[in-house]
N, C-alpha and C positions, 0 to 999 in steps of 0.2 A: 504493500500500500504506500509506504513512504517513497519508494522508488517511483511509483506512478505519479504521486503528487509532485515530486521534484522534477520529473520529466515534463509534467504539465506546466509547472512554473517556468521551466527553461524555454519550452516552446512558446509560451505566452509572452515572455520577455523578449525573445528574439523576434516574434511576430509583430509586436507593437510598432517599432519603427517602420516596418514595411507597410503595415496597415495605415499608419499616419501618412506615409509618402504616397500611397495609392489614393487616399482620401483627398490629399492636397492636389494631386494630379487631376483627379476627376472634377475638382471644384475650380480648376484654373482655366483661363483663356488668355490669349495674347491680345494686347492692345498696341497698335502702331500709332505713333504721333508723326505727322508728316505735313508738308506744305504742297501746294499745287503751283504749277507754273503760271496759270492764268490768275489765280487768287492766292496770294502769298500770305496766308494766315494759318492758324492751327486747325488741322483736320485729324479725325480719328478713323481707324479701321479696326475690325475685330476678326480673329481667326481661331479656329479650334486646333489647327495643326501647324501654324506658322507659314503655310504655303498658300492656302486659299483664304482670301480676304474679302470682307464685306464692309461697305461704308457704314459708319455710325452717324447718328444725328441727321439722318436723311440726306447725307452727302453735303450738308452745310457746315461752314466753319464753326468751331467751338469757341474760338477766342481770337481777337484781333489786336491785343496789346493796347486796347482803348483808343485806337486810332486806325481807321480804315486805310490810311495812307502809308502806314508802316509796312515795309517789306519784311515780314516775319518769317525769315528763312531758317532752315536747318534746325527745327525744334528737337531738343533732346530732353526726354522725360524720364525721371527715375522716382521710385518710391524709397523713402528712408524711414525705417522704424527706429525710433529713438525715444527713450524715457517713457515707454509704453504707449506711444502715439505714432500713428502713421501720417506722414506728410508727403505729398507729391511735389517735387521740385521741377520746374521747367526753365531751361535757358535756351536762348535763340539769338541768331544774328540780327543785326539792325541794318538791313539793306546791304548794298555793295561797299560803300566807303564811309564808314563811321567808326570812330575809335572806342565805341562802347558796345556792350552786350546787354541783354535783358535777363532778369531773373524774376520768377513768380512762384508763389506757393498756393497749394490747394489741399483741402481734405476730402474732396469729392470728384476731382478731375474736371469739374465744370466751372466752379467759381474761383477765379484767380485774383490774387492780390500780391502786393509787394510784402517784404518781410515786416515792414512797419505798419501794415494794414492799408497802405495807400492803394487807391483804385483809379489811377490816372497814368498816362503814358510815362511821364517823367519819373514817377516813383519807382518804376521797374528798371531803370537804367543803371548800369555799373560801368563807369569810365575806367577802362583798363589800359588804353594805349594813347592817351591824350597828351602825354609829355608833361603833365603837371604832378606836383608833389613827389617827384622822383620817379614817376612812371615812365616807361619807354614811350617813344612817339612813333606812331604809324597811322596811315590813313584808313586802316581797316582792322577788323577783328572778326574772323570768320569761324563759323561752325563750332561754337562753344559747347563743351560737354563738362561733366564733373564726375568725380568719384568720391563717395563718402567712405572714409576709413574709420571704422568704429574704434579700433584700438587707439587711435590718436584723437578721436572725436573731432575730426577735421575734414572739411570739404576741400578737395583739390579741383580747381576750375581751370580748364585749359582750352586753347583756341589757337588759330594760326593768324599771324600778322605779317605784313610786308615791311621788311626793313632792309635797306640797301638793295632794293630791287629783287629780293628773294623772300618767299614765305617761310617763316619758321614757327615752331610751336612754342607758345609761352604758357606759364602757369602762375596762378596766384592761389593762396590758401586762405580759408576763413573758417571760423567756428560758429559764426552767427549770421552770415550774409550781410553784415553791416561793416565790420572792420576787415580789411584785406591786407595781406602782405604785398610788398612791392613786386610786381610781375617780373619774372626772369625766364630765361630760355629753359624750356623743359626738354626739348628734343631738336637737335640739329643733325639730320642724317647726311649733311654735306650737299644736299640737293634742295631745290624748292619743293616743299611738301605741304599738304593741307589735309583737313578732314580726319584728324586723329580720333579714333574711338578706342576705349580701353576696357579690357575684360579682366577683372581680378579672378585668379584661379590658382589654388594650391600654392599660395605664398608668392606668386609671381603676378606681374601685370603685363598682359599681352596687348600691344598696341598695333592697330591696323590703320594704315594711312595711305593717302594718294600720292604717288609720284607725279608731280605736276609738270614735269619737263615735257616740252614739245616732242611728239613722237613716242611718248611713253603712256601717260594717263592710265596707270594701272594701280593695283593695291599691293602694298608691301607690309611686312610684319617686323616688329621689333619687340624686345622683351626687357623688363627691368624688375628689380625687387622693391623699388620704392618710387613714389611719385614726388618725393622731395629730391630735387636735383642735387642737393648738397649731400645726399646719402648715396644715391645711385642714379644712373641715367639710362635711357633707352638705348639699346644697341640692336642693329639689324636692318638690312635692306633686302630681305628675302621676299621674292614674289610668291603670292599665295595661289595664283591661278596656274593651270596647266600651260605648257609652252605653246600650245596651239590656240590658246584663247587670245584673240587679237581685238577685242572690243574695248573702246575707251570708256572708262567708268570712273565714278567718284562716290563719295558719301557712304563708306562702309558702315554696316551695323552688324553686330554678332550677338546671338542670344542662345541660351541652352534649350535643347529639346525638352519637352515636358516629361518624357519618360526617362530622362537622364542618360540617353544613349549616345549623345554627342552634341553637336552645335550646328546651328543654321546661321549663315551669313547672307546678307544681300548688299547689292551695290546699285547705284543709280546710273542707268545708261543715258547719260545726259544729252548726247548729240541727237537732236530730234525729239527729245523728251519721250523716249520709248519705254519708260517705266523701269521696274526693278528686275534685276537678274539675281536669282537665288543660287546658293551653293551650300554644301554641307561638309563637315569633317568630323571624325571621331575624336580627334585630339587637336588642341589649339596650335600645336607645333607641326601639324601635318599640312600638306597642300589641300586646297579646297577642291571638291568635285562639283562641277556644274550640274544643277538640277534642270532637266529639260523644261522648256517653256510650256509644253502641253501638260505639265504637272503643276502649273502655277496658275492662280487666279489673282491678277493684280486689280487694284481699284483704279478708276480713271484719273489720269494726270498726276499720279503719285510721284513725289520727289523726296529726296534726302530727309530722313527722320530717324526714329529710334523705336525700339520695341521693349515692352515690359510685360510681366505676367500679372494679371489681376484676377480677382474672384468673379464667379458668375453673377453674384449679386451686384458687384461694382459695375460689371459689363451691362447688366440689365438696365441700369440707370442711364446709360448712354444712348440706348436705342439703336436699332438697325434700320437700314433703308428698306 
């Protein structure tokens, strides 16, 4: 009898994590935040598998940064669970040539405000490359993203800016989205590069970025152990696509498969606004395998954005077309 009880306890204990994982997987759905070429505001799409997408909110924009004239490009959305509370953070580009980025917060993915509660365009701006107060000077700040590092209780915010006729990736850090460190170079691969996205995994940070040189326009990979450039720096110029892939692309995004079997990545086929190309890999240090287009369902006019996992309850509140 004792052996049976011990065996039951053992099987029950081992099974709990698997049951929890299965329950989370069944309750999860993907949310893509993106912008459109014709209407450069925040749009959402939803997917069960990360490959077949449906427009949310009837295909209408969710947010316009409180100004219809703002070119709200490259939206990057992440959820941060901190101190028992979930907050969604959104950062995005301010048009083509502006030395600031935008940051907004929400608890429901619909109502956005600045960190101080402001609900106007100016309240969301963060000047990062305006040359003031010791900050570097550049005419642009493109495709901002951020990574929250719980062990440091720090947000690392990074983007690319043109300095001396070449785009480099810069970083600033903050604990509250109010006070920021002086921006410094995060990654200089020795070429002009844009659109860095970062995936934390197993103690490393995997960076995927666009080789912006003429005749290239492809995605490369670099790796670091810290987003603080005083501790470690990204290293790597490895191409992620097969040698016979000759499409010009930008705006990489990478997210984990719901079943934990690997990773999905997508890129923006920007020439002609042809939508997204999807790929997959089992390991972040492996080359990507292109997923055939007949296995994908894009949403209309979709461009550079990001993907997160949300619950079905959160998804239901966003609506589908």
